[in-house]
Structures are given as C-alpha cells and as structure tokens.
C-alpha positions in Angstrom: 120.7 77.6 111.3 117.4 75.8 111.6 115.8 74.8 115.0 113.2 72.0 114.9 110.1 73.1 116.8 107.9 70.1 116.0 107.9 68.7 119.5 107.1 72.1 121.1 104.3 72.7 118.6 102.7 69.3 119.1 103.2 68.6 122.9 100.9 70.5 125.2 102.7 72.3 128.1 106.2 71.6 126.6 108.9 74.1 127.4 112.4 74.0 126.0 115.5 76.2 126.6 118.1 76.4 123.9 121.3 78.4 123.2 122.0 78.7 119.5 125.3 80.1 118.1 124.6 82.9 115.6 126.3 82.4 112.2 125.5 85.9 110.9 128.7 88.0 110.3 127.1 91.2 109.0 123.8 93.0 108.7 122.8 94.4 105.3 119.9 96.8 104.7 119.1 99.9 102.6 121.3 101.8 105.0 124.4 99.8 104.0 126.4 96.8 105.2 127.4 96.6 108.9 129.9 94.1 110.2 129.1 92.3 113.5 132.2 92.7 115.7 130.8 90.9 118.8 127.9 88.6 119.3 126.5 86.4 122.0 124.7 83.1 121.4 120.9 83.5 120.9 119.1 82.3 124.1 115.7 80.9 123.2 112.8 79.7 125.4 110.2 77.8 123.4 106.8 77.2 125.1 103.7 75.5 123.7 101.0 78.1 123.6 98.1 75.9 122.5 97.2 73.7 119.7 99.9 74.0 117.0 101.3 77.3 118.5 104.6 78.0 120.2 105.7 81.1 122.0 109.3 82.2 121.3 111.1 84.3 124.0 114.7 85.1 124.1 117.6 87.5 123.9 120.8 88.2 121.9 123.5 90.9 122.2 125.2 92.2 119.1 127.8 94.9 118.4 128.1 96.5 114.9 130.8 98.6 113.3 128.9 101.7 112.2 129.6 105.3 111.3 128.3 108.4 113.1 125.5 110.0 111.0 126.9 113.5 111.5 130.7 113.3 111.4 131.2 109.8 109.8 133.7 108.6 112.4 133.6 104.9 113.2 131.4 104.1 116.2 130.6 100.7 117.8 126.8 100.3 118.1 125.5 97.7 120.6 122.0 96.2 120.4 120.4 94.0 123.0 117.5 92.3 121.3 114.8 90.8 123.5 112.0 89.1 121.6 108.6 87.6 122.4 106.8 86.1 119.4 104.2 83.4 118.7 104.5 81.0 115.7 102.2 78.4 114.4 102.7 75.0 112.7 102.4 74.8 108.9 99.3 72.7 109.3 97.3 75.6 110.7 95.5 78.1 108.3 97.1 81.5 108.8 95.0 84.6 108.3 96.2 87.3 106.0 96.6 89.8 108.9 99.1 87.6 110.8 102.7 88.7 110.2 104.4 86.9 113.0 105.8 83.7 111.5 105.5 84.3 107.8 109.2 85.1 107.1 111.2 82.9 109.5 109.3 79.5 109.8 110.3 76.8 107.3 107.8 74.0 107.9 108.3 73.0 111.6 111.7 74.6 111.8 112.6 78.2 112.9 115.2 79.9 110.7 117.4 81.6 113.4 119.3 83.9 111.0 116.1 85.3 109.4 114.5 85.6 112.8 117.4 87.7 114.2 117.7 89.7 111.0 114.0 90.8 111.4 114.6 91.7 115.0 117.6 93.8 114.1 115.5 95.6 111.5 112.8 96.4 114.1 115.3 97.6 116.7 117.9 99.5 114.5 118.5 103.0 115.9 117.1 106.0 114.0 120.3 108.0 114.4 123.8 106.7 115.3 125.9 109.4 117.0 129.4 109.3 118.2 128.4 111.6 121.1 125.2 113.7 121.8 126.8 117.0 121.0 128.5 115.9 117.7 129.0 119.0 115.4 129.3 117.1 112.2 131.4 118.1 109.2 131.9 121.5 107.5 129.6 121.8 104.5 132.3 123.7 102.6 135.5 121.7 103.1 134.3 118.5 104.9 136.5 118.8 108.0 135.3 117.1 111.1 134.1 120.0 113.3 134.6 118.0 116.5 138.3 118.3 116.0 138.1 122.1 115.8 137.0 124.9 113.5 138.1 124.9 109.9 138.0 128.6 109.2 135.7 128.4 106.1 133.1 131.1 105.4 129.9 129.4 106.2 127.7 132.6 106.0 124.5 131.8 104.1 122.4 135.0 103.2 118.7 134.9 103.9 117.0 134.4 100.6 114.0 136.4 101.8 116.3 139.5 101.9 117.5 139.1 98.3 115.1 141.7 96.9 116.2 144.3 99.5 119.9 143.5 98.7 119.1 144.1 95.0 117.8 147.6 95.9 121.0 148.4 97.8 123.2 147.1 95.0 121.3 149.1 92.3 121.7 152.5 94.2 125.3 152.0 95.0 127.6 154.7 93.5 130.8 153.5 91.9 
C-alpha cells in the first residue's frame, strides 16, 4: 500500500496521524518464509521536519509462526516494531551516505509494505527459542530432548587423546 506524503513534505509544521492496514501475509528472508498469524494496523505519525523532509514515527505489532532454533518445535514469535525515520522528497539531492528513504519511497509516496519489511529485518531476533533451557535434539537419532532422554550413546572421545589411545591399543594382549 502506498501513502501519499506530498502534503506533509511541502507544508511547514504539518502533522498527520494515520492508521494503515498491513497487507503483508508472510515475511521471507534468507532464514526462510514465516507466516504472519496476527497483525495490528500500522500506526503512523508524519511530521514535517523542514524543507522537503518528513519524520515518520509509528508502531506495529506482528506475530509470526516460527520454529525453535534448537528443537524445531513451532513457536509463536511476537515483534513490536517502533520506528522513527526521516524521509525526503524526490526533488532533493540525496547524498550517497543516506540510507533512510532509498528503499521505501516511490516519488512522494511511502511504500508501507517495504517500510515494514525493512523494520522486520532490522528487529528479527538472533535466536528463537521455545524456552530458555531448551535441550535441542539428539545428534544421533533426532529425538526432542525436551521430551526426555533417548538412550543413544552420545560419548565423543577427545581427539587430542587419540595418540595415547593408539599406544594402549598397540600394547594390548589378545
């Protein structure tokens, strides 16, 4: 959805509040595709911040269907995105260093979907866990260790001791 910002960008002291429904149904990145199960409308406050500049403040709440990074059980992940950005009109020369409005302004209009997508990317959690003490899955059989022990032999010998183990094996009498 596109929101026209021409009046905010050109009128000094102009302030506008707007609630925009989010049409996005999923979030796709290198990590995978995550369905959005709950979402609130995007609450925007647009304020003129000088000649051909507008300040965008707002908030949106989203819940995604994700999997735990350790045990792969399904976990709902909630994000509350609060943003505060400044955009410029297309008439203004933008320096190479500015990265604020490059991706989500289309002329005098703000692309809400691209704007929210960028905010999700910036705020995505590093690890998603079903609980803080998640034990993960067994490396041998793949059983979820949160449900109980699987009984697999998970002993891994220390590779630094392999030379000593060879000495003991060579002197062993049959």
